[in-house]
C-alpha positions in Angstrom: 60.1 74.8 97.5 57.1 73.0 96.8 56.5 69.4 97.5 54.2 66.9 95.9 51.5 65.8 98.9 49.5 69.1 99.1 51.7 71.7 97.6 48.8 74.5 97.6 47.9 73.7 100.6 51.6 73.5 102.6 52.1 77.0 101.0 52.0 80.1 103.3 53.2 84.1 102.3 54.6 83.4 106.3 57.1 80.5 104.8 57.5 82.6 101.3 59.0 85.6 103.3 61.1 83.5 105.6 62.6 81.6 102.8 63.4 84.9 101.3 64.7 86.5 104.4 62.0 89.2 104.0 58.8 90.2 106.4 55.5 89.0 105.1 54.1 92.4 105.0 57.1 93.2 102.0 55.3 90.0 99.7 51.8 92.1 99.3 54.5 94.3 97.1 55.1 92.0 94.7 51.9 89.6 95.1 48.2 89.7 95.4 47.8 88.0 98.0 47.8 84.1 98.2 45.9 83.9 95.2 48.2 85.8 93.6 51.3 83.8 94.7 49.4 80.8 93.5 48.6 82.0 90.1 52.1 83.8 89.6 53.4 80.3 91.1 51.5 78.3 88.0 52.7 80.6 85.4 56.0 80.9 85.6 55.5 76.3 85.8 53.8 76.5 82.9 56.7 78.8 81.1 59.0 76.6 82.4 57.4 73.3 80.9 56.6 75.0 77.8 60.4 76.3 77.3 61.7 72.5 78.4 59.5 71.0 75.9 60.5 73.8 73.1 64.1 73.4 73.9 63.8 69.4 74.3 62.0 69.4 70.4 64.7 72.4 68.8 65.8 71.1 65.6 64.6 67.8 65.8 61.5 65.9 63.9 58.9 62.8 64.0 60.1 60.0 66.9 63.3 62.1 68.3 60.9 64.9 68.7 58.7 62.8 70.5 61.3 61.1 72.6 62.9 64.2 73.2 59.4 66.2 74.4 58.4 63.6 76.9 61.4 63.4 78.4 61.0 66.8 78.7 57.7 66.9 80.7 58.6 64.1 82.6 61.8 66.0 83.7 59.8 69.3 84.8 57.4 67.5 86.6 59.9 65.3 88.4 62.1 68.1 89.4 58.9 70.2 90.5 57.0 68.0 92.1 54.8 70.5 93.9 54.7 73.0 90.7 53.5 70.4 88.8 49.9 69.9 89.8 49.7 73.7 89.6 50.9 73.4 86.2 48.1 70.5 85.5 45.3 72.6 87.2 45.5 75.1 85.2 45.9 72.9 81.9 42.4 71.8 83.0 41.0 74.9 83.6 38.9 77.2 81.8 41.5 79.7 81.9 43.6 77.5 79.7 43.6 79.6 76.6 46.8 81.3 77.4 49.3 81.7 75.0 51.6 79.4 76.8 49.3 76.4 76.3 48.7 77.3 72.8 52.2 77.2 71.4 52.8 73.9 73.7 49.5 72.3 72.0 50.8 73.5 68.6 54.2 72.3 69.0 52.5 68.8 70.0 50.5 69.2 66.9 53.4 69.6 64.5 54.8 66.2 66.1 51.5 64.7 65.7 51.5 66.0 61.7 54.9 64.5 61.4 53.0 61.3 61.9 50.8 61.8 59.9 47.8 62.8 61.9 46.1 66.0 60.8 43.3 67.7 61.9 40.9 65.7 64.0 43.3 63.1 64.3 46.1 65.3 65.5 44.1 66.5 68.8 43.5 62.4 69.9 47.3 62.1 68.8 47.9 64.9 71.5 45.8 63.6 74.1 46.7 60.0 74.0 50.4 61.6 74.3 49.2 63.6 77.3 47.7 61.0 79.1 50.1 58.5 78.3 53.1 60.4 80.1 50.7 62.1 82.7 50.3 58.9 83.8 53.1 57.8 84.1 54.5 61.0 85.9 51.8 60.8 88.7 52.3 57.3 89.3 56.0 58.0 89.4 55.8 60.8 91.8 53.1 59.1 94.1 55.8 56.2 94.4 53.8 54.0 92.6 56.7 52.4 90.9 58.7 50.8 94.2 59.5 47.4 91.9 63.4 48.3 91.7 63.2 48.1 88.0 64.9 51.2 86.4 61.9 53.8 85.5 64.2 55.6 83.1 63.5 52.3 80.8 59.9 51.8 81.5 59.6 55.3 80.4 61.5 55.1 77.4 59.8 52.1 76.5 56.5 53.4 76.8 57.3 56.0 74.8 58.8 53.7 72.1 55.8 51.1 72.1 53.5 54.0 71.7 55.0 55.4 68.4 55.3 52.1 67.1 51.9 51.4 67.9 51.4 54.1 65.0 
């Protein structure tokens, strides 16, 4: 289990081996040291996020797909607070040309298209959506919403306000 604060820094092969109840050298049969472990975790996390988003969008379009994907993204991040920063770094890196990322982006572009945003406008739509959802999730994971008001309600209102603004 990774935690949000310093997830990659707190992780070690020794801790992973202990959690798996194996000897540390045995891990080298499966991963290329710490860099390999982090790469594998990052790719695993990205695949999980993409699957959650795809499942959320299945048999939905427009408003319903937009809301469902937003909730899926948030659910992944809040249920995987240590993995989410690793996935986010990959999404922002120069190595971000994986098929999984492309599929996620294509999914979001299809949703943008359902609202009439095509070509360049679609890219702006996706950037705005990602900025909004990631911003909320980041604040939530860092405990910024301590006011006592329901975070689920705030998230839902944010998504619906964005849609209505379109």
